[in-house]
C-alpha positions in Angstrom: 113.6 45.5 14.6 116.6 44.2 15.7 117.1 46.3 18.6 113.2 46.8 19.7 112.8 43.1 19.2 115.6 41.0 19.4 113.6 37.5 19.5 111.2 38.8 16.6 114.1 39.7 14.5 116.0 36.2 14.9 112.6 34.6 14.4 111.8 36.7 11.1 115.4 36.2 9.8 115.5 32.2 10.6 112.1 31.8 8.8 113.3 34.0 5.8 116.7 31.6 5.6 114.2 28.6 6.0 111.8 29.5 2.8 114.8 30.7 1.0 116.5 27.5 1.4 113.2 25.7 0.1 113.2 28.2 -3.1 116.9 27.4 -3.6 115.9 23.5 -4.0 112.7 24.0 -6.3 113.3 27.5 -8.4 115.9 27.7 -11.2 114.0 31.1 -12.5 112.3 34.1 -11.2 109.3 33.0 -12.9 109.2 29.8 -10.9 110.0 32.0 -7.6 106.8 34.0 -8.3 104.5 31.3 -9.1 105.3 29.7 -5.6 104.5 32.4 -3.5 100.8 31.0 -2.6 102.3 27.4 -1.8 104.6 28.8 0.3 102.6 30.9 2.6 100.6 28.3 3.4 103.9 26.0 4.0 105.5 28.5 6.5 104.0 27.1 9.4 105.1 23.8 8.6 108.6 24.9 8.0 108.8 26.8 11.1 107.4 23.4 13.1 109.9 21.3 11.4 112.7 23.5 12.7 111.4 24.0 16.1 110.6 27.8 15.7 107.9 29.1 17.5 105.9 32.4 17.0 103.2 33.0 14.6 103.5 37.0 15.1 105.2 37.4 11.6 102.8 37.2 8.7 103.3 34.4 6.4 103.3 36.4 3.1 105.9 39.0 4.7 108.3 35.9 5.5 107.8 34.4 1.7 108.2 37.7 0.2 111.2 38.3 1.5 112.4 34.9 1.3 111.8 35.4 -2.5 113.6 38.8 -2.8 116.7 37.2 -1.5 116.1 34.4 -4.3 115.3 36.6 -7.0 118.6 38.5 -6.0 120.6 35.2 -6.0 119.4 34.8 -9.8 120.2 38.0 -10.7 116.7 39.4 -10.9 118.1 42.9 -9.3 116.7 44.8 -12.6 120.2 45.8 -13.4 120.6 44.6 -16.7 124.7 44.0 -17.5 125.6 44.5 -13.9 126.6 41.4 -11.5 124.0 40.7 -8.9 126.6 41.3 -6.2 127.9 44.8 -7.6 
């Protein structure tokens, strides 16, 4: 995507970052990340608008799922018990 659509890639990365930041401030465990999915999907347009990001080509659910994966990884939810999340 980065080579084919640099602007789209930049938008996607920015939106995922915004949602991940929202999750960092509101979640302390994986179950709370998963519980917020529907709410965050509705919130994506507002987060984008507040950040001055324009474009609705990306599905909000894909943005939220990517950000949720980032946050779950940060919380150690890689599925590899006994290994550090950054290994």
